[in-house]
C-alpha positions as CSV (number, residue, x, y, z in Angstrom):
1,X,-14.9,20.7,15.5
2,X,-16.8,23.5,13.4
3,X,-16.6,23.9,9.8
4,X,-13.8,26.4,9.6
5,X,-11.5,23.9,11.6
6,X,-12.5,21.3,9.2
7,X,-11.7,23.2,6.2
8,X,-8.2,24.3,7.9
9,X,-7.4,20.6,8.5
10,X,-8.4,19.6,4.8
11,X,-6.3,22.8,3.3
12,X,-3.2,21.9,5.3
13,X,-3.3,18.3,4.5
14,X,-3.8,19.2,0.7
15,X,-1.0,21.5,1.0
16,X,1.3,19.0,2.7
17,X,0.4,16.3,0.2
18,X,1.0,18.7,-2.7
19,X,4.4,19.6,-1.5
20,X,5.5,16.0,-0.9
21,X,4.4,15.1,-4.3
22,X,5.9,18.1,-6.0
23,X,9.3,18.1,-4.2
24,X,11.1,15.4,-6.3
25,X,9.9,17.2,-9.6
26,X,11.1,20.6,-8.4
27,X,14.5,19.1,-7.4
28,X,15.1,16.6,-10.2
29,X,12.6,17.6,-12.9
30,X,15.4,19.4,-14.8
31,X,16.7,17.4,-17.6
32,X,20.1,18.8,-17.3
33,X,20.5,17.7,-13.7
34,X,21.3,14.0,-13.1
35,X,19.3,12.2,-10.4
36,X,21.9,11.0,-7.6
37,X,22.5,7.3,-7.6
38,X,21.2,7.0,-4.0
39,X,17.9,8.3,-5.1
40,X,17.6,5.9,-8.0
41,X,18.6,3.0,-5.5
42,X,15.8,4.0,-3.0
43,X,13.5,4.2,-6.0
44,X,14.1,0.6,-6.7
45,X,14.4,-1.0,-3.3
46,X,11.7,1.0,-1.2
47,X,8.5,-0.2,-2.9
48,X,9.2,-4.0,-2.3
49,X,10.4,-3.1,1.2
50,X,7.3,-1.3,2.1
51,X,5.1,-4.1,0.6
52,X,7.0,-6.7,2.6
53,X,6.6,-4.6,5.7
54,X,2.9,-4.2,5.0
55,X,2.6,-8.0,4.5
56,X,4.3,-8.7,8.0
57,X,2.2,-6.0,9.8
58,X,-0.9,-7.5,8.2
59,X,-0.2,-11.1,9.2
60,X,1.4,-10.6,12.5
61,X,-1.7,-11.2,14.5
62,X,-2.5,-14.6,13.1
63,X,-3.1,-17.6,15.4
64,X,-3.2,-21.2,14.1
65,X,-5.5,-22.3,17.0
66,X,-8.6,-22.7,14.5
67,X,-8.9,-22.4,10.8
68,X,-11.1,-19.5,11.0
69,X,-8.4,-17.4,12.5
70,X,-6.0,-17.7,9.6
71,X,-7.5,-19.2,6.5
72,X,-9.0,-16.0,5.4
73,X,-5.7,-14.1,5.6
74,X,-3.6,-16.8,3.7
75,X,-6.2,-16.9,1.0
76,X,-6.1,-13.3,0.7
77,X,-2.4,-13.2,0.5
78,X,-2.4,-16.0,-2.0
79,X,-4.8,-14.4,-4.2
80,X,-2.9,-11.1,-4.1
81,X,0.4,-12.7,-4.9
82,X,-1.1,-14.9,-7.9
83,X,-2.9,-12.1,-9.4
84,X,0.4,-10.1,-9.2
85,X,2.5,-12.8,-10.5
86,X,0.0,-13.2,-13.5
87,X,-0.6,-9.5,-14.3
88,X,2.2,-7.7,-12.8
89,X,-0.2,-4.9,-11.8
90,X,-0.1,-3.8,-8.3
91,X,-3.4,-2.0,-8.1
92,X,-5.1,-4.9,-9.8
93,X,-3.7,-7.5,-7.4
94,X,-4.2,-5.4,-4.3
95,X,-7.8,-4.7,-5.3
96,X,-8.7,-8.3,-6.0
97,X,-6.8,-9.6,-3.0
98,X,-8.8,-7.1,-0.8
99,X,-12.0,-8.2,-2.3
100,X,-11.3,-11.9,-1.9
101,X,-10.4,-11.4,1.8
102,X,-13.5,-9.3,2.4
103,X,-15.8,-11.8,0.9
104,X,-14.1,-14.6,3.0
105,X,-14.4,-12.6,6.2
106,X,-18.0,-11.7,5.4
107,X,-19.3,-15.2,4.6
108,X,-16.9,-18.1,4.3
109,X,-15.4,-18.6,7.7
110,X,-17.6,-16.9,10.3
């Protein structure tokens, strides 16, 4: 892939990302226009549903044949959940959970 193709890929990706981020503000940014109830409902239920789907996807491969095959994942998920319950900060809980998991994978249970 040459430099022009790479730049075109980056430009198209940036434009698509901008369009998906700006669309809700364009449609519902007017203070006079009320946001439909369905959109408000989706805004409430989709984030937890996506997180649940990611947890299931992340843990679907666990095998309980040996502790090294599942302990790291369970401790990482537990750390993420505990930090989130304690601080209610999604970015912090995901970040710390990821660091805990990576430390365990790199050294604790080889």
